[in-house]
KEKE-652906 format. One record per atom (N, C-alpha, C, O): z, x, y. Coordinates in steps of 0.001 Angstrom, whole numbers, padded with zeros to 6 digits, always signed. Layout:
N
ZXY
...
This chain:
183
+249575+051655-055190
+248648+050261-055344
+247834+050449-056358
+247398+051600-056351
+247486+049875-057135
+246575+049807-058645
+245448+049121-057932
+245364+048637-056803
+244570+049230-058977
+243198+048375-058463
+243629+047163-058785
+243176+046430-057906
+244282+046487-059587
+244496+045303-060152
+245252+044507-058833
+245014+043311-058661
+245776+044925-058313
+246841+044817-057079
+245697+044550-055514
+245639+043675-054650
+244990+045732-055771
+243778+045803-054689
+243025+044257-054506
+242827+043381-053664
+242733+044640-056090
+241341+043236-056066
+242248+041854-055410
+242024+041315-054327
+243463+041426-056541
+244418+040632-056495
+244456+040433-054590
+244119+039421-053975
+244900+041558-054083
+245232+041403-052350
+243555+040663-051818
+243504+039618-051169
+242805+041132-052076
+241374+041088-051817
+240774+039782-051908
+239913+039318-051161
+241391+039171-053028
+241338+037558-053495
+242169+036596-052730
+241976+035391-052885
+242987+036992-051998
+244354+036214-051558
+243551+036174-050239
+242953+035120-050021
+243460+037036-049445
+243010+037238-047857
+241692+036594-047697
+241110+036625-046613
+241114+035909-048921
+239537+035645-048618
+239296+034692-049484
+238851+034788-050627
+239664+033611-048787
+239352+032444-049675
+238262+031782-049553
+238385+030564-049685
+237033+032260-049304
+235779+031824-049323
+235482+032592-050901
+234613+031941-051479
+235875+033574-051597
+235467+033768-052685
+235435+032989-053609
+234526+033116-054429
+236370+031987-053762
+235916+031076-054631
+234942+030038-054465
+234888+029066-055219
+234187+030219-053516
+233395+029235-053061
+231999+029835-053711
+231182+029042-054178
+231693+031558-053731
+231112+032795-053934
+230967+032460-055366
+229955+031878-055756
+231816+032758-056082
+231916+032844-057671
+231775+031610-058115
+231629+031671-059336
+231737+030246-057642
+231302+029357-058081
+230096+028889-057955
+229513+028149-058748
+229681+029342-056889
+228389+028813-056710
+227606+029998-057537
+226516+029642-057985
+227917+031079-057752
+226960+032492-058910
+227177+031732-060300
+226164+031309-060857
+228400+031531-060891
+228433+030919-062221
+227989+029327-062500
+228272+028783-063567
+227360+028726-061570
+226920+027312-061748
+225348+027421-061574
+224511+026799-062228
+225061+028553-060319
+223239+028405-060513
+222955+029332-061431
+221739+029370-061624
+223882+030515-062434
+223448+030758-063161
+223421+029825-064555
+222467+029924-065327
+224286+029117-064762
+224265+028158-065750
+222537+027123-065322
+221603+026735-066025
+222813+027038-064036
+221456+025815-064088
+220004+026780-064283
+219188+026369-065108
+219799+027627-063776
+218801+028543-064191
+218810+028917-065648
+217704+028809-066177
+219909+029381-066525
+219918+028892-067880
+219309+027755-068639
+218603+027909-069636
+219635+026573-068092
+219294+025210-068630
+218102+024946-068025
+217589+024010-068638
+217232+025391-066907
+215824+024849-066448
+215100+026012-067159
+214065+025657-067721
+215419+027354-067264
+214362+028265-068143
+214709+028234-069657
+213715+028679-070232
+215430+027990-070342
+215718+027848-071769
+215662+026456-072322
+215151+026370-073438
+216015+025535-071858
+215831+024229-072035
+217100+023994-072867
+217088+023173-073785
+218326+024789-072521
+219086+024181-073483
+221017+025115-072988
+221220+025851-072022
+221955+024716-073967
+222894+024894-072825
+223784+023908-071692
+224906+023986-071193
+222765+023060-071597
+223049+022073-071032
+223708+020654-071375
+223148+019557-071392
+225622+021100-071761
+226384+020315-072389
+226485+018996-072033
+226029+018207-072861
+227077+018419-070772
+226940+017610-070193
+225591+016774-070453
+225772+015557-070424
+224482+017127-070663
+223155+016077-070940
+223333+015526-072637
+222762+014549-073122
+224193+016363-073271
+224553+015591-074834
+225229+014260-074780
+225378+013456-075700
+225529+014193-073804
+226774+012927-073483
+225761+011787-073145
+224631+012194-072876
+225959+010392-073109
+225336+009510-072423
+225768+009081-071001
+226995+009119-070910
+225256+008749-070044
+226005+008092-068537
+227042+007855-068740
+227906+008485-068130
+227376+006940-069595
+228506+006059-069406
+229655+007191-069648
+230596+007421-068888
+229437+007683-070571
+230378+008760-071138
+231106+009867-069955
+232292+010144-069778
+229652+010435-069131
+229927+011088-068256
+230023+010796-067172
+229667+011658-066370
+230548+009444-066601
+230787+009238-065396
+232305+008713-065874
+233230+008783-065065
+232531+008160-067284
+233927+008630-067298
+234724+009416-067608
+235919+009258-067855
+234016+010444-067616
+234677+011881-067499
+234497+012238-065797
+235624+012528-065396
+233966+012282-065191
+233746+012421-063855
+234926+011660-063193
+235321+012222-062172
+235695+010334-063575
+236332+009662-062918
+237662+010397-063530
+238307+011003-062675
+238241+010454-065009
+239472+010754-064839
+239747+012444-064674
+240873+012879-064915
+238745+013276-064287
+238369+014561-063902
+239229+014405-062214
+240136+015114-061779
+238708+013510-061711
+239336+013217-060550
+240671+012470-060267
+241367+012656-059268
+240951+011551-061331
+242103+011369-061514
+243355+012533-061625
+244533+012417-061286
+242784+013463-062109
+243695+014530-062918
+243749+015682-061744
+244707+016452-061817
+242870+015865-060732
+242667+016741-059748
+243841+016083-058333
+244541+016659-057500
+243590+014770-058616
+244325+014100-057302
+245315+014238-057917
+245987+014878-057109
+246148+014060-059094
+247485+014132-059350
+247749+015965-059172
+248645+016517-058533
+247011+016388-059704
+247508+018333-059536
+247149+018214-057845
+247676+019266-057484
+246873+017912-057225
+246853+018039-055191
+248077+017538-055144
+248950+018271-054679
+248440+016207-055599
+249903+015891-055445
+251119+016714-055659
+252082+016879-054911
+250879+017179-056798
+251778+018345-057136
+251736+019451-056254
+252793+019776-055714
+250852+019996-056045
+250675+020991-054868
+251382+020618-053676
+251949+021553-053109
+251500+019336-053090
+252018+019223-051942
+253127+019068-052405
+253845+019332-051440
+253934+018754-053434
+255428+019109-053806
+255595+020344-053843
+256607+020603-053192
+255078+021369-054316
+255523+022421-054647
+255421+023323-052958
+255998+024365-052646
+254520+022504-052146
+254409+023126-050450
+256022+022961-050076
+256675+023906-049634
+256534+021744-050292
+257594+021338-049871
+258970+021846-050249
+260009+022006-049608
+258645+022033-051423
+259476+022668-051836
+259963+024527-051483
+261092+025013-051408
+258665+025163-051336
+258849+026354-050471
+259354+026339-049106
+260092+027189-048606
+258690+024850-048312
+259239+025011-046916
+260602+024878-046984
+261281+025260-046031
+261317+024204-048348
+262903+024078-047771
+263577+025004-048098
+264677+025159-047567
+262973+026137-049346
+263782+027788-049586
+264014+028416-048302
+263244+028427-047341
+265218+028963-048402
+265814+029292-047098
+266108+030993-047132
+266798+031557-046282
+265488+031644-048212
+266154+032928-048347
+266236+033799-047042
+265702+033395-046009
+266846+034889-047088
+266293+035994-045882
+264693+037080-046104
+263908+037732-045417
+264896+036757-047311
+263498+037323-047624
+262360+036698-047164
+261524+037171-046395
+262380+035201-047866
+261611+034439-047554
+261176+034079-046057
+260014+033874-045705
+262038+034047-045433
+261687+033651-044099
+261226+035207-043037
+260558+035166-042004
+261691+036195-043543
+260741+037021-043460
+259345+037411-043730
+258507+038061-043104
+259374+036613-045216
+257550+036547-045289
+256801+035429-044224
+255680+035507-043721
+257631+034577-044101
+256817+033338-043104
+256874+033935-041734
+255850+034086-041068
+257946+034242-041351
+257811+035422-039992
+256462+036039-039923
+255717+035523-039090
+255975+037040-040622
+255291+037823-040903
+254143+037463-041078
+253280+038112-040486
+253706+036289-041963
+252326+036190-042607
+252462+034679-042731
+252321+034084-043800
+252777+034029-041430
+252655+032825-041550
+251201+032155-041307
+250955+031024-041725
+250348+032859-040669
+249313+032640-040204
+248592+032330-041777
+248479+031238-042335
+248153+033697-042268
+247530+033527-043749
+248412+032284-044564
+247836+031310-045050
+249745+032461-044623
+250399+031575-045749
+249852+029932-045172
+249577+029070-046007
+249779+029741-044161
+249246+028151-043474
+248014+027979-043902
+247840+026861-044386
+246931+028793-043905
+245798+028654-044104
+245663+029043-045406
+244444+029142-045549
+246231+029346-046525
+245881+029212-047757
+246707+027766-048310
+246372+026789-048980
+247654+028109-047800
+248566+026037-048586
+247105+024745-047500
+246585+023729-047960
+246922+025223-046394
+245961+024589-046033
+244934+023930-047040
+244856+022820-047566
+244181+025088-047084
+242854+025291-048077
+243145+024787-049344
+242487+023894-049878
+244189+025379-049877
+244369+024340-051464
+244613+022661-050762
+243825+021835-051221
+245326+022283-050021
+245120+021009-050176
+243906+020209-049405
+243638+019009-049357
+243345+021246-048883
+241585+020636-048822
+240711+020632-049898
+239917+019766-050267
+241011+021887-050412
+240024+021976-051524
+240259+020577-052724
+239269+020013-053191
+241556+020190-053075
+241878+019118-053683
+240723+017666-052962
+240116+016874-053682
+240696+017666-051630
+240306+016433-051101
+238476+016823-051256
+237507+016084-051432
+238579+018076-051122
+236433+017939-051707
+236480+017964-053103
+235607+017193-053503
+237063+018466-054021
+236799+018443-055303
+236550+017064-055812
+235626+016838-056594
+237416+016076-055349
+237436+015080-055418
+236615+014248-054583
+236522+013147-055126
+235955+014290-053463
+234913+013991-053222
+233361+014141-053882
+232413+013375-054060
+233705+015857-054192
+232026+015777-055298
+232066+015189-056414
+231070+014876-057066
+233177+014995-056718
+233644+014143-058355
+233133+012845-058696
+232763+012318-059745
+233230+012458-057402
+233318+010903-057069
+231517+010860-056537
+230705+010034-056954
+231215+011989-055520
+229613+011889-055843
+228802+012270-057221
+227595+012114-057410
+229752+012799-058116
+228958+012854-058997
+228833+011679-059935
+227874+011344-060631
+230235+011033-059769
+230048+009787-060235
+229204+008352-059720
+228938+007277-060258
+228985+008872-058583
+228012+007624-057911
+226510+007736-058203
+225781+006744-058206
+226015+009140-058481
+224450+009649-058479
+224246+009716-060048
+223158+009429-060547
+225330+010104-060799
+224691+010286-062064
+224266+008700-062794
+225024+007731-062835
+223145+008744-063224
+222236+007683-063685
+221985+007948-065576
+222408+008920-066202
+221299+006936-066072
+220745+007521-067323
+219726+008726-066911
+219108+008654-065849
+219599+009668-067657
+218582+010980-067869
+219274+011467-066784
+219030+012667-066662
+220066+011039-065902
+220711+012030-064601
+219275+013156-063921
+219061+014368-063946
+218661+012137-063452
+217503+012403-062653
+217788+013365-061475
+217122+014373-061237
+218996+012879-060675
+219688+013884-059878
+220361+014989-060068
+221025+015579-059216
+220200+015299-061209
+221419+016412-061706
+222430+016333-061214
+222838+017259-060512
+223052+015376-061388
+224804+014808-060971
+225726+016089-061537
+226474+016811-060879
+225413+016142-063052
+226237+016935-063964
+226630+018272-063251
+227758+018755-063343
+225455+018916-062426
+225858+020534-061825
+226844+020266-060843
+227765+021055-060632
+226675+018968-060098
+227690+018770-059019
+229016+018981-059650
+229855+019777-059227
+229184+018029-060948
+230143+017880-061308
+231031+019408-062140
+232252+019537-062229
+230027+020345-062623
+230328+021607-062866
+230870+022068-061733
+232039+022456-061710
+230052+022080-060623
+230221+022857-059627
+231868+022907-059092
+232610+023890-059093
+232255+021137-058516
+233852+020707-058592
+234755+021425-059277
+235784+021864-058763
+234356+021624-060737
+235182+021670-062067
+235823+023357-061687
+236957+023701-061356
+234668+024101-061881
+234934+025090-061217
+236007+025454-060371
+237175+025838-060416
+234936+025115-059433
+235643+025569-057991
+237684+025111-058459
+238702+025795-058558
+237412+023845-058592
+238810+023813-058752
+239589+024278-059867
+240707+023845-060146
+239067+025031-060397
+239783+025816-061636
+240201+027294-060520
+241309+027363-059988
+239570+027927-060399
+239610+028976-059559
+241027+028628-058076
+241911+029426-057763
+240817+027404-057526
+241539+026622-056804
+242979+026683-057282
+243838+026932-056436
+243353+026476-058599
+244501+026134-058981
+244458+027357-059474
+245666+027537-059626
+244036+028176-059778
+244506+029711-060026
+245223+030095-058783
+246363+030549-058678
+244451+029861-057968
+244914+030908-056363
+246387+029845-056414
+247464+030403-056626
+246353+028325-056210
+247438+027817-056037
+249087+028334-057136
+250247+028232-056738
+248663+028828-058430
+249635+028882-059196
+250067+030479-058848
+251267+030750-058876
+249093+031531-058523
+249196+032836-058295
+250117+032531-056847
+251309+032819-056951
+249723+032047-055685
+250631+032186-054558
+252056+031230-054932
+253171+031637-054606
+251918+030331-055429
+253677+029707-055686
+254429+030704-056489
+255649+030796-056353
+253736+031499-057364
+254392+032156-058284
+254910+033351-057523
+255974+033894-057821
+253967+033835-056317
+254600+035139-055326
+255494+034141-054455
+256650+034397-054793
+255506+033531-053878
+256440+032872-053151
+257795+032845-053860
+258689+033544-053383
+258126+031850-055331
+259018+031596-056083
+259437+033113-056376
+260667+033066-056395
+259036+034458-056619
+259267+035402-056645
+260268+035796-055772
+261309+036269-056228
+260016+035604-054004
+260443+036407-053175
+261590+035213-053064
+262639+035733-052684
+261745+033740-053277
+262917+033226-053189
+263866+033576-054343
+265074+033502-054119
+263291+034073-055955
+264293+033835-056887
+264610+035650-056219
+265710+036026-056625
+264087+036448-055576
+265033+037577-055401
+266034+037157-054208
+267115+037733-054077
+265693+036314-053503
+266772+036293-052753
+268063+035684-053169
+269168+035869-052658
+267658+034712-054466
+268943+034022-054479
+269738+035068-055736
+270930+034901-055991
+268865+036186-056482
+269212+036521-056761
+270125+037827-056976
+270596+038322-058000
+270201+038219-055540
+271050+038808-054781
+272167+038605-054824
+272550+037500-054438
+273216+039655-055343
+274866+039082-055055
+275052+039149-053384
+274477+039873-052571
+276107+038083-053178
+276421+038034-051905
+276982+039439-051010
+277624+040336-051555
+276696+039441-049880
+276901+041111-049174
+278408+041159-049351
+278672+042268-049814
+279303+040576-049216
+280588+040551-049306
+281086+039749-050322
+280976+038523-050318
+281922+040738-051656
+282367+039570-052304
+283262+038910-052355
+284285+039498-052007
+283439+037598-052723
+284631+036919-052895
+285844+037939-053419
+285726+038852-054237
+286900+037567-052793
+288305+038636-053929
+288739+037469-054598
+288833+036350-054093
+289022+037820-055869
+289611+037095-057032
+291109+036986-056813
+291664+038072-056644
+292171+035508-056769
+293319+035653-056675
+293940+036084-057860
+293689+035093-058544
+294376+036605-058379
+295633+036810-059252
+296662+036475-059185
+297412+037261-058607
+297278+035177-059710
+298562+034836-059179
+299747+035896-059845
+300858+035567-059428
+299780+036618-060408
+300540+037300-061124
+301083+038902-060790
+301995+039626-061191
+299859+039006-059728
+299854+040381-058884
+301145+040722-058436
+301455+041865-058772
+302203+039978-057641
+303385+039868-057293
+304262+040631-058532
+304402+041848-058417
+304716+040113-059436
+305293+039878-060895
+305191+041334-061307
+306085+042163-061139
+303624+041635-062045
+303497+043049-062040
+303956+044285-061712
+304440+045246-062309
+303481+043799-059864
+304126+044994-058996
+305571+045330-058995
+306011+046469-059142
+306460+043978-058772
+308039+044105-058980
+308473+045003-060073
+309447+045754-060038
+307224+044760-061533
+307782+045191-063061
+307596+046979-062364
+308556+047748-062313
+306078+047381-061855
+306012+048554-061895
+307211+049646-061093
+307367+050845-061326
+308029+048714-060010
+308440+049589-059176
+309963+050110-059480
+310484+050955-058752
């Protein structure tokens, strides 16, 4: 197993990493903005544009969350031998991951609506940073969703690509005539 696989495995097993990475990135950005007074890209637009952005982002995140639910139902409907084995041996981790992905959609929407309700002229409550946290977290969770769905589809595809264990014989209607001609 290579270093890349090892990192991916650790990331997949530890759902809290998304929170930590998001917090580090947003806190670093807040420190840069507070120390230098620059780089605060959301302060460059007025409050009405920011709130429109927050509302649009909440709609997009909700739509992706709905698509995630559809992906989960497709996954649970697949029924290959390998996929059943994965579900049997990793059911707790898979359930925790799928549940976490759906819960994160609700969390991100809640954070976006919170930013929407708190943002005012000059943004005294710094609601724009709540928005940044929500979007960074959503990006990490959507990457996790795509990764997990891709891994599950890879297993499902392996089940469907494998030929049947017993090949169905092909009936040749002229076999009797050919057999009589050779005798």
